[in-house]
N, C-alpha and C positions, 0 to 999 in steps of 0.2 A: 897281561893275559885276559882274554875276553871271558866274561861270566857266561856260563852255559845257558842261563835263562834268557839272555839277550840275543842269542844267535838265531836269526830267523830261519836258517836252514835246518837247525836242530829242531826248532819248534814245528816247522812244516813236516819234518820226518816223524816227530812224535804224533802229530794229528793224523798223518797218513797211516800210522800203525794202529790207530783205534778201530775197533769193529763198528762203532757208531758213525753215522754220517754227520758232518759239521758243515754248515753253510752260513755265510754272512752276506747281508744285503745292505746297500746304502739307502738313503731316503727316496731314491728314484727307482727302487726295486732292481737295481743292477747287482748281479752276483759279484761280490768282491773276492770271495774265497769259497772253495769247496774242496773237501778232502777226498781221498780216493774212495772211501766207503760211501760217501754221499753221492758221488757221481755214479757209482755202481748201482746204488739203490734207485736212482732216478733214471737209469738206463741211458746215460749219456757219457761221452768223453768229457774230461775237464775243460778242454779248450772249446767245447760247444757251450759251456756254461759261463765261465769266468769272463767278466767284462761285458756280458750281455744282459739285457732285461729279462727277468725270469719269465714274464708272460709271453715273450717272443721265443725264448729258448725252449720253453715247455708249454706250447699252446694247449696241450691236452689237460693242463692243470685247471684251466678256466671252467667254472661251473661245478667243481667238485667241493666236497666238504673240506678237503685239505686247503683249497683256495680260500674258503671262508675263514678257516683257522688262521691263516697267515694275515689276512686283512684285520681280523680281530686282534691278533698279537701286536700289530703295529700301533693300535690305539690303546692297548691296556697299559696300566701303570705298573704292573708286576708281571712275573713270569707266568705263562699260561701253558697248559699241556693239552694234548689231544691224543686219542687212540681211535683209529678208524680204518675203514677199508678204502684204499686208494686204487680205483679200478684201472687206471692206465698202466700200472705195473703189476696188477693182480696180487697185491700184497696188503696185509694188515700192517699199519705203521703206528709207532708210538713217537710222538714229537713233543719237544719242549722248546719254547721260544721266549726270548727276553730282549728288551730294548737296552741299548747302551748309547745314549744320545740319539743321533740320527741313524745309528746302525742297529739292525735287527740280527741277532745271532740265533741260530736254530740247530739243535741236535736231534737226530731221529734214527730209528732202527726198525728192522723188521720185527714184528711182534709175533706172539704165538698165534697159531691158527692160520698160518700162511696158506693162501689158495694158489695152487700150482696149475699150470696149463694142463688140461685134460682131466682135472678132478671132477667127479660127478656132482651135479646139483642135488640138493636135498629133496625130500618128498614134496615140499611146497614150491619147488622151482627156484629156490634161493641158492646162491653160491655157497658152498661149504665154507665155513669160517666167517661168514658175515652175519652178525647178530641182528635180531629183529629191530632193535632201535635204529641201527644204521640203515636197514632196509626201509624202515618207516620214513626216515628223513629223505632218503633218495626218492621214494615214491612221492613224498610231499613236494619236493623241489621240481620233480617232473610235472606234477599237477599244476604248480605255479606257472611253469613255462607254457604248458598247453592252454591254460585258462587265459593268460594275459596276451597271447599272440593273436587272438581272434577279434580284436576290436580296435577301431581308430577313433572312437569317441572317448574323450578324456574322462568324463564323469562315469561312463560305463566301465572303463578300465579301472578307475579308482574303486568303483563298487565291487568289481570282481576281486581286487586285492583285499578289500575289507572282508569279504566273505571267506577268503583263504586264511587270513591270519587270526580271525576271531571265530571261535575260541582256541584255535590250534596253538597259537603262540602267546596269547594274552587274553585278559578279560575285556578290554576295550581298546580301540585304536582310532587314530586319526591320520589323515594325509594332508600335509601342508605343502603347497606348491607356490613358487614365485610367479607372480603375474608378469605381463609384459612391461608393467611399470616398475618392476623390481620389488613390489610389496608382497609379503606372504599372504596367502588366502587358504582357508580350510576348504578342501574340495570333497572330503569324504569322512564319514565316521561310522562306527559300528560298535555295538555292545552285546556281550553274550546274553544279557538279560534285557529283553525288549522293553520291560517296564521302566528301565532306567534311561532309555533313549531321550525322553523329554528332559531329564536332568542334564544329560550330556549336551543336548542342544542349548539349554539355558546357559551352561558354562561357556560353550564355544561362541555363542552369539553375544553374550552380555559381558564377557570378561574384558578387561582392559589390556590392549596390546602393550608390548614392552614390559610385561611383568616378568616374574622369575622363570616361568615355563617358556615364554617366548625368547628369553635370553639364551636358554639352552638350545632351542630350535635354531637360533642365529648361530650359536657355536657350532652346531652340527653342519649348518650350511657353509660356514666360513672354512672350517677345518676339513670337511669331507670325511670326518671320522665319527664312529658311533659315540653316543653319550649315554652312559649307564649310571643310574642312581639306585642303590639298594634300599634306601629309606628316604621317603619324601619328607623333608622338614617343612612344617606349615609356613614358616617364614619365607620359604622359597617362592611360594605362590600367593602369599597374602596381598602383595601389591597389585595382582591382576584381578582381584575380586572386589568390585566397587559397591556391592550391595549385599544385604542379608540373603536375598533370594539366590544370588550366585553362590554365596558361602554355603547355604543349605544344600543346594544341588551338589556342590563339591563334596560335602560330608556324606551324602547318600551314595555318591559314586565310590567313596571309600578307596581312593588311590593310595597305594603303599609303596610301590616301586615302579620304575619304568626304564625303557631303553628307547632312545631315538636313533634311528638309522638313516643316514643320508640316502637320497635318491640321486644317483649320479649316472650320466651318460654323455658320451662324446666330450669327455674332459670337462664337463660342467656339472656342478651340483645345483639342481634346480628344485629340490624339495626334500621333505623329511617324512619318514614313516615313524609315528610314535606308537609304541606298544606299552600299555599300562596294565599292571596287575593290582588287584585289590588285596586287602590284608589276608584274605583266605587263600591266596596263592603265593608261593614263594617267589623271590626275585629271580630273574633270568640268570642261569648259570652260563659258563663259558660256551658250552655247546649250543644253548638257546641263542646266545648272541651271535655265534658263528652262523647258525642257521638263518637268523634274521638278516644278517649281512648278505647272505647269498640270495634270500628271497628278494630283498631290496634291489640287489644287482640285476636279477632277472626281470623284475617288474619295472625297473627304471627305464630300460630300453624301450619297452612297450609303451610306457607312459610318455616318454619323450617323443616317440613316433607319433602318438596321438596328439601331443601338444603342437608339434611341427605341422601335422596335417591340419589341425584346427586353425593354426595361424595362416596356413595357405588358403583355407576356405574363407577365413575372415577377409583376407586380401581380395579374393575373388568376389565375395559378396559386396565389399566396399566399392570395388571397381564397378560392379554391375549396377549398384544403386546410384552411383554418381552419374551413370549414363542415362538412367531412366528419369528423364525430366518430367515435371508436371505438364499435363496437357493444356492446350488452349481452351477457352470457353467461348466459342463463337456465338453470335446471336442466333436464336432459334434452336440451339443444340445444348444438351448437357452431356459432358464427357467425364467419366470416372475411370480411374486405372488402379490396379493393385499389383504388387509383386510380393510374393512370399517365398523365401528360400526353403529348401528341404529341411524337415525337422530331423532327419537321420544323420546330418553332417556328411552325407555321402554324395549328394547330387546338387551341387551349386554351380552355376556358371553360364547356362546356355539360353535361358528364356528372356525375351525382351518385348516391349511394346513401344509404340511411338505414335504421336498425333501432332500434326502441325498444319498450318494453313499455307497454301500455295499463293503465288503472286496474283492469280486471277480470282482469289477469294474462295476457291474450293478447299475443303478440309480433307487431308490425307490421313488415313489410319493404317498402322502396320502392326502385325503381331508375328512373332517368329521364335524359332527354337534351334539353336546350333547343336549339332550332334556332339555328344560328350558332356561330361559334368566335372569340370575342374578349372584351374586357373587358365589353362589354354583355351577352354571353351569360352570363358568370360572375355578373354582378350579377342578371340575371333568374333564373338558377338559384338563387341565394340566396333571392330572394323566393318562388319557387314551392316550394322545399324547406321553407321556414318555414311557408308556408300549409298544405301537406299535413300537416306535423308538428302544427301547432296545431289544425287542424280534426279530425285523426284522434284526438288526445288528448282533445279537448273532449267527444266523444260516442263511445259504443261502437257505431259503425255499420259496415255492410259496406263492403268496398273500393269497390264501385260507387257507394254513397252518398257516400263520401269524395270520390271523383273528381268526382261531380256537384256537390258543394258548392264544390270548388276551381274548377270551371268558372264557377259563379255569381260567385264573388269576383273572378276574373280579368276577367270581363265587366263587373261593376259598377265595378271600380277602373280599367278601361280599360288593362289591362296588355297592350300590343300584342305579345305573344310567343306562339309556338307551342312545344309541348314534347310529347314522348312520355313516358309514365310507366306503371309497373305497380305497383299496390299489392296486397300479399298479407298475409293475416291467418292466423296459426297459432293454432288454437283446440283446446282439449281438454276437452270435456264430461266429466262424472264417469264415464259409462259407457265412454268411450274410455280414460280414465286407467287403468282396471283392466286393460286389455289392452295398454297402451303405445302405442296408435295416436293419430292426431291428424287434424284436418280442415284442409286448406289451402284457403282461399277467396281468390280473386284476381279482379281486374278490370284490363284493359289498355286504356290510351288510346293505341292505335297503336304499342305497344312490342313488342319481339321476345318470342317465347314462352319461358317458363321450361323448363329441362330437369330431369328427375327421374331420378336414377341409382338403380338397384335393386341390392341386395346381390349379385346374380348377374352384375353387370357390364353388363347391358342398360341402355339409355338411352331414356327416353320424352320426346318433345317435347310439352309441354302446350299444344297449339295451340288456338285458338278463333277465332270469327268476328271479323274486324277491327272496331275501333271508333275513333271520331274522336279526333284529338289534343286535348290540353288547349289552351284558348285559341281554339278554332275557332268558338265561339259557337253550337254545335249544340243543338237542343232534343230530340234523340233520347235517350231514357233509356238509361243505361249498365246493363250486366248483370254478374252475378258468375258465376264458374266455381268448381267445387270438386272436390277429389279427396281420397281417404283415404290418409294417409301412415302407413307402418309403421316400426318400428325398423330402423336401418341404412340407410335411404334418404337421399339427398342432393339438395338443391334448389340449382340454379344459376341466378342472375339475372345479366344482362350487358347491355352497351350495344353499339351497332353497330360501334364501333371495333374490337371483337374479331373479329367475323365478316366485316367488310369489309376487313380488313387485306390489303395487297397487291393492292388493287383487285378482290378477289374479289366475286362476286355474293352476295346474302344467302343463297340456297339452298345455293350451294357452300360459303360460309363456315360456315353452320350445320351442314352435314354434316361438315365438318372438325372443328368443335368437338365434335359428338356422338361422333365416332370417338375423339378424344383423351380426352374425359371418361370413356368406357368403359375406356380403358387406365389411367387414373389414379384410378379409383374407390376403390382400396384405400388411398390415401394419406390422411393427416390433412388437415383442411380448409385449414390454412395452407400446407402443402407443395403441396396441390392447386392453390391459387391461383397460387403462384409458378411451378409447372411449366407451367400453362396460359399465363401471360404469357410465360415464357421460350421455350416451344416454338412459340407462334403469332406473337407480335409481336417477339420477340428484342430487346426494349428499344428498338425503333425503330418504334413504331406510327405509322401515317399520321394517325390521329385519336386523341383521348384515349379512355381505356378505364376504365369502372367495372365492378367484379365483386363479387358478393355470393354467398357459398356458405353453406348451412346443412346440417349433418349432424344427423339425427334419431336419438337414441340411446335405449338402454333406460333404465329407471328407475335413478336414481343417477348418470347421466352429467352432469357439470357442466363448463361453460366450455371454453375453448380453451387449449392449451398455448403459444400464441405469446407471445414476449417482446418482439418488435419492434413498432414502431408499425404497426398493421394498415392504415393509410392508405397506406403506402409500398410500392409494388411495386419491382421492379428499377429502379435509377436510370436515367432516360432520358438518352440521349446528345444533348447540345446542340451 
């Protein structure tokens, strides 16, 4: 005779008779069992739940406090309970969950204060039956979502997260993110008391990695689960403090408890949000931890988007810099170049310069800007720059003829990109060599006009009738312009990121550059470039900037005295 307790059909019948919902999940969040009451409370048929991943079967669960409770229950060592409003079914729920090996069992029921469809909201606009604590958490989580979605700059996103969690969830907080080399790096910190920020910086910068706190960060990274400590044992962090200065800073910070919450997106744990409380604040309770888990979940996707975007921009910038080769230094000329990427992390990829000598000894100068600011623009820039260089070297043609042939190639190869470009050729026939003068011949495909600085400090804008951009498939012939250049004059070619900085109009920005060029005309070409960038964009350009400067000297002048890489302007602030 079979014992009643071992009959699975009887056990299932008993569980179905219970008024409370019963659900069991495996370690992959697949629903292994749900009783009749549980399915009813979740507004599903049992065959829509059993054997399916809970996040797929109940997509509306994502982003709720109930979601955070389940994530926390998976990482807790003991049973946890929760009572709150679950909006998808408009019910107050009471739930208890406990782990049994890799299985998570949960029982839940409808609680008092049920909100039914059609019930009026209270005087403050809140649903009846929802207490202010739950409303406060929901408003806070909505604020997290709204704040984090607006930036693609990693450090700005981390700063926003710090402002949200301190002091709302803790006394001080840090964000640690894995770098591209797999090593953890602290990207942000905040303290509720600004006077203690210096101590926090001392600890973060001077502590020894692989100490007790870092081992807990590693645990959170590896497991993808929160790590909570109710009381910090001094021995836990002693190994990370190499000096009395660090130990003193740690004592003033007065850390008593903490919670480390993984930052996870796209099935990858890439960082940790550490929330620390001082002795004046109690340790985080189960609801605090559940809220922190949900904050980290919402913030992680935004931070990961920023990381991926930053990596894309880094690829674009690396590609661009690799193509911007140092210029030649022909006799009688000094040439300096600079490229500075955008400081906003939003506009990298399109600007370029080039300078090389043709087979007949003439020096060719190119400045250009591809429409767009991303990896695609950087790749298109590389294509167009190579076309111009190859076509210009192949034959000794005028700048207008060079640009015309580039148009033909772009059309024939169906390169669907637009770009501005200016090609200039420095020529010196024998009769000009005797007097030290030269001819500057140029053609512009919709690019900004060159500036010519005279030895007396005056600045001439070499303007001409506008012509169509490269890639526009126009059949209108391009034309050349020319001017006679004498010793001591300086030619300045530039892209629009220099004149439109600070959202200035082109005319206003050009006037500003003309005035500054007149002031700096006595400087060497390298110092001239550095001063122009420093005084106009101040290392934080809204767009990337390319700059090419040529000083025409007397006979015997050779080369530039610059010792640094001419491609590098002042380091942009990321």
